[in-house]
N, C-alpha and C positions, 0 to 999 in steps of 0.2 A: 675702463674697468678697474675695479680694486684688485689688489695683488692676491686677495683670497678667493676671487671668482672661480667657482668649480668648473664652469664651462670653459673658460679660457685654460685653466691649468690641465683639464682633461684633454682638451684639444692639443695643447703643447706636449703633453705626456705621449699621446698616441698618434699624433699626425705626422708619421714618419714614412710609412709606406702605404700603397694602395690597400693592402689587407687591413692595416690599423684604421684607415679612413672608414672602411666598411664596418669594423668593429664600433667605432664611435657612433655611427648612425644607428647600428642595431641595438646598442646598449643605452643610448640616451634618447632615441626616437627623433622625429624630425618635425614634430608639432609643437607650437607654443600656445598655451591656453591663456585665456584672460580671466583675471580674477578682480573682485572689488572688495574694498575694506572700508568700513565706516569709522572715521575718527568722531566719536560721539561726545560732544562737549556740552555741558549743562550751562545755564544762564550764570551761575556763580563760578564758572571756569574750571570745572573738573572734568578730567577726560577718563572714559571707561576703558580699562584693559582686562583681557580674559586669559586664563591659562589653558592650553590645550591638554587633552588626555595623554597618559603615557602610551596608550594603545594606538595612537594615530600614526598613520604611515609616513607622514611629513611633519617635521618640527615638533616631535612629541615633547610634552611637559614644557613647552615655550610659552612665553607671554606674548600676546598679539592684541590687535583690536578686532571686533567682529567683522566677518566677512566670509566670502566663498565664491562660488562660481555664478556665472551669469546664464539665466535661462533665455531661450529664444525670444525675441521681441522685447526684452527688458532694457530699460536704460540703466545707467550706472547707479543712480539714485534708488531706482525701483529695486534692483538686485541687492544693493546694500541694505535697504529698508527691510526686505524679506529675510535676509540673513541675520540682521540684527534681532528681529522678532523671533526667529527660529532659536537662536543660540541664547538669547537673554530675556526674551518676553517683552521687550520694549516695543511698543507700537508707536511708530513714527509717522505723524501726520505732517504733510508738507506745510500746512497752514500754521503749525505751532513752531516752525523753524525761524530764528532770527536771521540765519544765513546758512547757505550750503554752497560748496564749490568743489571742483577737482583740485586737490592740494598738489599732488605729485604722483610720479609713476616709479616703479621698482621693478627691475628684472630679477625674478626669484628662481633659484635652482635648489634641489635637494637630491641627495645629501650635500652639505656644504663642504664637508671634510672628505677628501679623496680616500682617506683611510677607511671609510665607510662604503667605498664602492664609487662607481661613476654616477653623474646626475641622472636621476630616473623622473624628475618631475621638473618642468620648465614652464614658468608663468611670467607674464607681464601682469603686475598688480597695480589697479588704479585705486589710489586713496582719495576718498571723498570726505571732506571736512563739513560736518554739520553742526550748528550750535542751536540748542533748544531753548525755549522760552522758560522751561521748568528748571528748578534747582535739584540738587542731589536728593534733598529731603522729600521732594515731591514725586520722585520716581520710584516705582516698585519693580524690583527685578524678579524674575522667575526663570533662572537659568535652566537650560536643558543639561542634566548630568551626563548624558551621553556625548556632549560636545565640550562642556566646560566644566573643569574640575576646580576652578577658583576664579574669583574676580576682584577688582580693586578700582577705586576712584583715585586718581592722581590729581593733586591740586598743582597750581603752576609754580609754586616753590619747589615741589618735588620734581616736576618736569624739567625745571631749569637745572637742577642737580644731576639729573639723569643725562642731560645734553652736555653739561660741563661737569664731569665727575671731579674735577680739581677742587671743587668747592664742597665736596661731599665729606661729612664726617663719618668716621668708621662705625659709630654706634647708631646711626640714624636708622630708623624704621619706617615702614609703611604699612597700613592696615589692609588686609585681604580677608575675603570670605572664602573658606575652603570647604569643599564637599567632603562630607563623611560617608561611612558605609551605608547609612540610611538616607542618603541624597539630600541631607540638610547642609545648608551653608552656615559655618560658624566662624566668627570673627577671630582673627589672630594677627600677630605681628611678625613681620618679615624684614630682614636687612634690606635697606634700600639699594646697597651696592650689587644685589642680584640683578636689578634692572639697570643699574649705572654701568656695570662692568661689560665691556664688549668681550664676547667669547665667541670666536668664529667656528667652533665646534657646535655651537647652538645647543647647549645643555642647560636647560631650566633658566633661561634669561630672556630678554626681549629679542625677537628675531631681528636680523639686520634691517630688513625692510620696515619693521615697526620702528626701530631706532631711528631710521632715516626719516621717516614720515613725522615722528614727534619732534624731531629736530628742526624740520621744515615749519612745523606749526608754531613752535616756540620762537623761531626767528621771525615769523609773520606777526606774532603777537607783540614782540619787541618793537618791530616796525610801526604797528599801529599805535603804540603807546608814545612813540616819538612824534607822531603826526598832529 
């Protein structure tokens, strides 16, 4: 586990007496939920990311890829497809995919910073990578303003700089479409270092799980290029 893991740190902080063991169980819960996230890649190699609302109970205002819970009887792809449609309006037909696969897993806990309290949400997140036959220009998004307050398409050059922020120039920007008070999404420029900079308090940046999954996807892409 990484040094910032809230589950480990809370355990080490409290696991000293029988009373504190009971406190750990009562405050963090005993169940681990399963979530699924879709890394949606277009034919021209752009990746869709979205920003969560400030009002959300976990990871508010953070950038993620579309995803959520799994309903009874759903496969990972079915759950991810449903969540993708609910959040962004993209209808994913299995027949239009060039490829799809389970890319990686991530153990997620929130809050990440113990200064905000003990972990209250604990998930294992399954990241499913899909590559569509459509390009960015062929896709019409209709995001749900109650779930998505901004979205962006990242190209692979931007992805490489997010994964290796040493090559990032301070003035580099990325294009995002941000929801206004009328639920309209307007294009604006944002500093790319918001996404490239790791911030383990998880304040308006990529979540750690999203960063991990994008890093794995970028590594996979480099490997494919060398083959």
